[in-house]
C-alpha positions as CSV (number, residue, x, y, z in Angstrom):
1,M,-0.2,0.0,0.2
2,H,2.9,2.6,1.1
3,L,4.6,1.9,-2.3
4,Y,1.1,2.3,-4.3
5,I,0.8,5.6,-2.5
6,L,4.4,6.8,-3.2
7,R,4.0,5.7,-6.9
8,R,0.8,7.8,-6.9
9,L,2.6,10.8,-5.3
10,L,5.4,10.5,-7.9
11,Y,3.3,10.4,-10.7
12,T,1.8,13.8,-9.9
13,I,5.6,15.6,-10.7
14,P,5.5,15.4,-14.5
15,I,1.7,16.1,-14.4
16,I,2.3,19.2,-12.6
17,I,5.2,20.3,-14.7
18,G,3.2,19.6,-17.8
19,V,0.4,21.6,-16.7
20,S,2.3,24.3,-15.8
21,L,4.2,24.5,-19.1
22,V,0.9,24.2,-21.0
23,C,-0.8,26.8,-18.7
24,F,2.3,29.3,-19.1
25,S,2.4,28.8,-23.0
26,F,-1.4,29.5,-23.8
27,I,-1.5,32.5,-21.4
28,H,1.6,34.2,-23.2
29,L,0.1,33.0,-26.4
30,A,-3.2,35.2,-26.1
31,P,-3.0,38.6,-27.9
32,G,-2.3,41.5,-26.1
33,D,0.6,43.1,-23.7
34,P,0.0,43.0,-20.1
35,I,1.9,45.9,-19.4
36,N,0.1,48.3,-21.6
37,S,-3.0,47.7,-19.4
38,V,-1.1,49.6,-16.4
39,L,0.7,52.0,-18.1
40,P,-0.4,55.3,-19.5
41,E,-0.8,55.8,-23.1
42,Q,2.0,58.5,-22.9
43,A,4.6,56.4,-21.1
44,S,7.8,56.3,-22.8
45,A,9.5,53.5,-24.5
46,E,12.2,53.8,-21.7
47,V,9.7,53.1,-18.8
48,V,7.9,50.4,-20.7
49,A,11.3,49.0,-21.3
50,Q,12.2,49.1,-17.3
51,I,8.8,47.7,-16.3
52,K,9.1,44.8,-19.0
53,A,12.7,44.1,-17.5
54,A,11.2,44.2,-13.9
55,Y,8.5,41.7,-14.5
56,G,11.3,39.4,-16.9
57,F,8.7,40.1,-20.3
58,D,11.8,41.2,-21.9
59,K,13.6,37.8,-21.9
60,P,12.5,34.9,-24.5
61,L,9.5,32.8,-23.3
62,P,11.4,29.6,-22.6
63,I,13.9,31.8,-20.2
64,Q,10.8,33.4,-18.7
65,Y,9.0,29.9,-18.1
66,L,12.3,28.4,-16.5
67,K,12.5,31.4,-14.2
68,W,9.1,31.6,-13.3
69,F,8.7,28.1,-12.6
70,S,12.1,27.9,-10.6
71,N,10.6,30.8,-8.4
72,V,7.1,28.8,-8.0
73,L,9.0,25.7,-6.7
74,S,10.6,28.4,-3.9
75,G,7.1,29.7,-3.1
76,D,7.6,32.9,-4.8
77,F,4.6,33.3,-7.5
78,G,5.6,36.6,-8.1
79,L,3.8,40.4,-8.2
80,S,0.6,41.0,-9.5
81,I,0.5,43.7,-12.3
82,M,-2.6,45.4,-11.0
83,T,-2.1,45.3,-7.4
84,R,1.5,45.2,-6.8
85,R,1.1,42.6,-4.3
86,P,2.5,39.1,-3.9
87,V,0.6,36.6,-6.1
88,L,0.2,34.5,-3.2
89,S,-1.3,36.8,-1.0
90,E,-4.0,37.4,-3.3
91,V,-4.6,33.6,-4.3
92,G,-4.4,32.3,-0.6
93,P,-7.8,34.1,0.5
94,A,-9.6,33.1,-3.1
95,V,-8.7,29.5,-2.5
96,A,-10.2,29.4,1.2
97,H,-13.3,31.4,-0.2
98,T,-13.7,28.9,-2.8
99,A,-12.7,25.7,-0.6
100,L,-15.5,27.0,1.6
101,L,-18.1,27.0,-1.3
102,A,-16.8,24.0,-3.2
103,V,-17.0,21.8,-0.2
104,S,-20.9,23.3,0.9
105,A,-21.6,22.0,-2.7
106,T,-19.9,18.8,-2.8
107,L,-21.5,17.7,0.5
108,L,-25.0,19.0,-0.5
109,S,-24.7,17.2,-4.0
110,F,-23.0,14.1,-2.6
111,L,-25.8,13.4,0.0
112,L,-28.8,14.4,-2.3
113,G,-27.2,12.6,-5.6
114,T,-26.5,9.4,-3.4
115,S,-29.8,9.4,-1.9
116,L,-31.4,10.0,-5.3
117,G,-29.3,7.5,-6.9
118,L,-29.8,4.6,-4.5
119,V,-33.4,5.1,-4.3
120,A,-33.6,5.1,-8.1
121,G,-31.0,1.7,-8.3
122,M,-33.2,0.0,-5.7
123,T,-36.7,0.6,-7.5
124,T,-35.4,0.5,-11.2
125,R,-37.9,1.1,-14.0
126,R,-40.8,2.3,-11.4
127,V,-42.2,5.9,-10.8
128,T,-39.5,6.8,-8.4
129,D,-36.5,5.6,-10.8
130,R,-38.0,7.8,-13.7
131,S,-38.6,10.7,-11.3
132,V,-34.8,10.6,-10.5
133,T,-33.8,10.2,-13.8
134,A,-35.7,13.2,-15.1
135,F,-34.6,15.3,-12.5
136,S,-30.9,14.4,-13.0
137,V,-31.3,15.3,-16.8
138,V,-32.6,18.7,-15.9
139,G,-30.0,19.3,-13.2
140,I,-27.1,18.5,-15.5
141,S,-28.8,20.5,-18.3
142,L,-29.1,23.8,-16.4
143,P,-26.5,26.3,-17.2
144,H,-24.9,27.4,-13.6
145,Y,-25.0,31.3,-14.6
146,W,-28.8,30.9,-15.7
147,L,-29.6,28.6,-12.6
148,G,-27.8,31.6,-10.2
149,M,-29.6,34.3,-11.9
150,V,-32.8,33.1,-11.4
151,M,-32.5,32.0,-8.0
152,V,-31.2,35.6,-7.4
153,V,-34.4,37.2,-8.9
154,I,-36.6,34.6,-6.9
155,F,-35.0,34.4,-3.6
156,A,-33.3,37.8,-3.2
157,V,-35.1,40.1,-5.3
158,K,-38.7,38.9,-5.2
159,M,-39.2,37.1,-1.6
160,R,-36.2,38.9,-0.1
161,M,-35.3,36.0,1.9
162,L,-31.4,35.7,0.7
163,P,-28.5,38.1,0.3
164,A,-27.9,38.4,-3.7
165,T,-24.2,38.6,-3.5
166,G,-21.0,38.5,-1.6
167,M,-20.0,36.5,1.5
168,G,-21.0,37.0,5.1
169,P,-19.0,38.9,8.0
170,A,-16.8,35.7,8.8
171,G,-15.7,35.2,5.6
172,A,-13.9,31.9,5.5
173,D,-13.2,31.8,9.2
174,L,-15.2,28.7,10.2
175,T,-14.9,29.7,14.0
176,Q,-17.0,32.9,13.3
177,F,-19.5,31.1,11.1
178,G,-23.1,32.0,11.6
179,I,-26.7,32.4,10.5
180,E,-25.8,35.6,8.1
181,D,-22.9,33.9,6.7
182,I,-25.2,30.7,5.8
183,K,-27.5,33.3,4.1
184,H,-24.7,34.3,1.8
185,L,-23.8,30.9,1.3
186,L,-26.7,28.9,0.4
187,L,-27.5,30.4,-3.2
188,P,-24.1,30.1,-4.7
189,A,-23.8,26.7,-3.1
190,V,-27.1,25.3,-4.1
191,T,-26.5,26.4,-7.7
192,L,-22.8,25.0,-8.0
193,A,-24.7,21.7,-6.5
194,M,-27.0,21.2,-9.2
195,I,-24.8,19.5,-11.8
196,P,-22.8,17.3,-9.6
197,T,-26.0,16.3,-8.1
198,G,-27.3,15.2,-11.5
199,I,-24.1,13.3,-12.1
200,I,-23.7,11.5,-8.6
201,A,-27.5,10.5,-8.7
202,R,-27.1,8.9,-12.2
203,S,-23.9,7.2,-11.7
204,V,-25.0,5.7,-8.1
205,R,-28.2,4.5,-9.9
206,A,-26.4,2.9,-12.7
207,T,-23.8,1.6,-10.1
208,V,-26.4,0.1,-7.7
209,A,-28.6,-1.1,-10.8
210,E,-25.5,-3.1,-12.0
211,V,-24.7,-4.4,-8.8
212,R,-28.1,-5.9,-7.8
213,R,-27.7,-8.0,-11.1
214,Q,-24.5,-9.6,-9.7
215,D,-24.3,-13.1,-8.7
216,F,-23.5,-12.4,-5.4
217,V,-26.4,-10.3,-4.6
218,Q,-28.8,-13.3,-6.2
219,T,-27.2,-15.5,-4.0
220,L,-28.0,-13.4,-0.7
221,K,-31.0,-13.3,-1.6
222,G,-31.5,-17.1,-2.3
223,K,-30.0,-17.6,1.3
224,G,-32.4,-15.5,2.7
225,L,-30.4,-12.4,4.0
226,R,-32.7,-9.9,5.3
227,R,-33.1,-6.7,3.0
228,P,-31.1,-4.2,5.5
229,R,-28.1,-6.4,5.2
230,M,-28.2,-6.9,1.7
231,F,-28.5,-3.2,1.0
232,L,-25.4,-2.8,2.9
233,H,-23.7,-5.0,0.7
234,V,-25.1,-3.2,-2.2
235,I,-23.7,-0.1,-1.1
236,K,-20.3,-1.3,-0.3
237,N,-19.8,-2.5,-3.9
238,A,-21.3,0.6,-5.0
239,A,-19.0,3.1,-2.9
240,P,-16.0,3.2,-5.0
241,P,-17.6,4.8,-8.2
242,A,-19.3,7.2,-6.2
243,I,-16.5,8.4,-4.3
244,A,-14.3,8.8,-7.2
245,I,-17.2,11.2,-9.0
246,M,-17.6,12.8,-5.7
247,G,-13.8,13.5,-5.8
248,L,-13.6,14.6,-9.3
249,Q,-16.7,16.9,-8.5
250,F,-15.0,18.4,-5.7
251,A,-11.6,19.1,-7.9
252,Q,-13.6,20.8,-10.4
253,L,-15.6,22.8,-7.8
254,L,-12.5,23.9,-6.4
255,G,-11.2,25.2,-9.4
256,G,-14.0,27.7,-8.9
257,S,-16.8,28.5,-11.4
258,I,-16.0,31.8,-13.0
259,L,-19.8,32.8,-14.2
260,V,-21.2,31.5,-10.7
261,E,-18.8,33.6,-8.5
262,T,-19.2,36.2,-10.9
263,V,-22.7,36.4,-10.4
264,F,-22.9,36.2,-6.7
265,S,-19.6,38.1,-6.3
266,W,-18.3,35.5,-4.4
267,P,-14.4,36.2,-3.9
268,G,-13.2,32.9,-4.8
269,T,-10.6,31.7,-7.3
270,G,-13.3,32.0,-10.2
271,F,-14.0,35.8,-9.3
272,L,-10.4,36.6,-9.1
273,L,-9.4,34.5,-12.6
274,N,-12.1,36.7,-14.1
275,A,-10.2,39.8,-12.7
276,A,-7.0,38.6,-14.1
277,I,-8.0,37.6,-17.3
278,S,-9.9,41.0,-18.0
279,T,-7.0,42.8,-16.8
280,R,-4.0,40.6,-18.7
281,D,-2.6,40.4,-15.0
282,L,-0.2,37.2,-16.2
283,P,1.6,36.8,-13.1
284,L,-2.0,36.4,-11.2
285,L,-3.4,34.4,-14.0
286,Q,-0.5,31.8,-13.9
287,G,-0.5,31.8,-10.2
288,T,-4.0,30.8,-9.8
289,V,-4.1,28.3,-12.6
290,I,-1.0,26.3,-11.3
291,V,-2.3,26.4,-7.7
292,L,-5.7,25.1,-8.8
293,A,-4.2,22.5,-11.2
294,T,-1.9,21.4,-8.3
295,F,-5.1,21.0,-5.9
296,F,-6.9,19.2,-8.9
297,V,-4.2,16.5,-9.1
298,L,-3.7,15.8,-5.6
299,T,-7.4,15.5,-5.0
300,N,-7.3,12.8,-7.7
301,V,-4.6,11.0,-6.1
302,L,-6.6,11.4,-2.7
303,V,-9.5,9.7,-4.4
304,D,-7.2,6.9,-5.6
305,I,-6.3,6.2,-2.3
306,V,-9.3,6.3,-0.8
307,Q,-10.7,4.1,-3.3
308,T,-8.1,1.5,-2.5
309,L,-8.5,1.5,1.0
310,I,-11.7,0.9,0.6
311,D,-11.8,-1.5,-2.1
312,P,-8.2,-3.3,-2.6
313,R,-9.8,-4.7,-6.2
314,V,-9.6,-1.1,-7.6
315,R,-5.9,-0.8,-6.9
316,R,-3.9,-0.4,-10.2
317,A,-1.2,-2.0,-11.2
């Protein structure tokens, strides 16, 4: 088991290097000069050259990448062009805010999606199964940003039950979390949870239905095993795929939804990425993307390890 974990961790090194290279290349291939967005039009060529030299933009792209990546490995993500603050000080709070939103949406989608999937899987070809399937299709099909705007109109504008934008007074500090913070969290969390709920529900339903058709379940029925005990066997065999899907959904939500965080003015990584793209703030954009990519890769590794602990049969050779 220890060798398996070590091997999975070693696999992440070339993946992260590859992601950083692709991220750096595509960002720098985009049109426009990031320096022009912060300098006045009447800035002299000497001033422009000095600013480019200060940020390292005067070097060839391969040299820029090697210098940037070596600095990242030492914990230096550079300075934001717009705010002149360290990139890590901008990304850190945004990741904490997005993590709060992602964990809330993931727990909500996992509980609701798993419950609906189990009900549908245990009652295949019945009204409940068809209802859950229809709900899943609708949840997957609804665009995040449209659903967010509809919920703002209904619950914030019309009914005045919940705040439309922003975070509560506690921010990401769970020790100070209160009712107002929950109110601010509800709308974006429910909006983000809709698509994962539909995906998890359909996947769990398919897995449970497949497990129920296997020979060992029929044997347990023939031996007269009680339904609750048989239900536990079905859940145990259906758990690894459900956990894998939940982990992937959490990693995607941790990456932040630019549109949802923009609709609700949630100060997370999606909101930060939107600002960085709009202002062509390359250091901030590169730092945010590499942090999110690293979290995504490590989350996948953690999911593989948890799957292996639950069911050793899924261990990869």
